[in-house]
Structure formats: structure tokens, C-alpha cells
C-alpha positions as CSV (number, residue, x, y, z in Angstrom):
1,M,15.6,-18.4,6.3
2,A,12.2,-16.7,7.1
3,Q,9.1,-18.9,6.5
4,G,7.8,-18.0,2.8
5,R,11.2,-17.0,1.4
6,L,13.5,-18.9,-1.0
7,D,17.0,-18.6,-0.9
8,G,17.9,-18.9,-4.6
9,A,21.5,-20.0,-4.0
10,R,19.8,-23.1,-2.5
11,L,18.1,-24.2,-5.6
12,G,19.1,-26.9,-8.3
13,D,19.7,-25.9,-11.7
14,D,16.2,-27.1,-12.7
15,E,14.8,-25.3,-9.8
16,Q,16.2,-22.2,-10.8
17,I,15.0,-22.4,-14.2
18,A,11.2,-23.4,-13.0
19,W,11.6,-20.5,-10.6
20,L,12.6,-17.9,-13.2
21,D,9.7,-19.0,-15.6
22,A,7.1,-18.6,-12.8
23,F,8.5,-15.3,-11.6
24,T,8.6,-13.9,-15.1
25,E,5.0,-15.1,-15.8
26,Q,3.8,-13.5,-12.7
27,M,5.6,-10.3,-13.3
28,G,4.3,-10.1,-16.8
29,H,0.7,-9.3,-15.8
30,P,-0.2,-6.4,-13.3
31,S,-2.3,-7.3,-10.5
32,D,-5.6,-5.7,-9.7
33,A,-4.1,-3.4,-7.0
34,E,-1.5,-2.2,-9.7
35,K,-4.3,-1.7,-12.3
36,T,-6.3,0.3,-9.7
37,F,-3.0,2.4,-8.6
38,F,-2.4,3.5,-12.4
39,A,-5.8,4.2,-13.3
40,R,-6.0,6.5,-10.4
41,R,-2.6,8.1,-11.3
42,Q,-3.8,8.5,-14.9
43,A,-7.3,10.1,-14.0
44,L,-5.3,12.6,-11.6
45,G,-3.0,13.5,-14.6
46,R,0.1,12.0,-12.6
47,G,3.1,10.2,-14.4
48,V,5.1,10.0,-17.3
49,G,6.2,7.1,-19.4
50,L,7.5,6.2,-23.1
51,D,5.5,5.7,-26.1
52,A,6.2,2.6,-28.6
53,S,8.9,4.8,-30.2
54,G,10.5,5.9,-27.1
55,N,9.1,9.4,-26.7
56,L,8.5,10.8,-23.2
57,V,4.6,11.0,-22.7
58,F,2.9,12.8,-20.0
59,A,-0.7,12.0,-18.7
60,G,-3.3,14.7,-18.8
61,K,-6.0,14.8,-16.3
62,G,-8.7,12.1,-17.3
63,T,-6.8,11.4,-20.4
64,A,-4.5,8.8,-22.0
65,A,-0.9,9.7,-21.9
66,Q,0.0,12.4,-24.7
67,F,3.5,13.5,-26.2
68,R,4.7,16.8,-25.2
69,G,7.8,17.4,-27.4
């Protein structure tokens, strides 16, 4: 096993629960690098996503994403 890596199959039940809780918490918040990456994409008018209603939205250059139906 490589250093710094965990084999999930070797964890006990309580360890698996703790690992999943920590992983879920970490993945629930974007890193500074992710925030910078997506802010740049938005500024360049790149990317699509879904709004709260499930509608496809597109970013316009320098604007927040807008619905284009």
C-alpha cells in the first residue's frame, strides 16, 4: 500500500463510518483552488449547470448563470 493512502477494505465498521463522515464533510465545502477555478470560468462565460428547479443554465461573460430555454 502506498504511503498516504487508505485501503477502505481494511477499515473496521467504526473506522469506515468515521472515514465517510470526514470525507463527506471535506467534500461538502469547495477549496480555495476550486473557488478560484470556477470564478474564472464564470468570468469567461464558460460552463453550464442546473438551477434550483432543475433547469439548464449557462453563464454569460462576467455574469451569473442565466436560464436559456
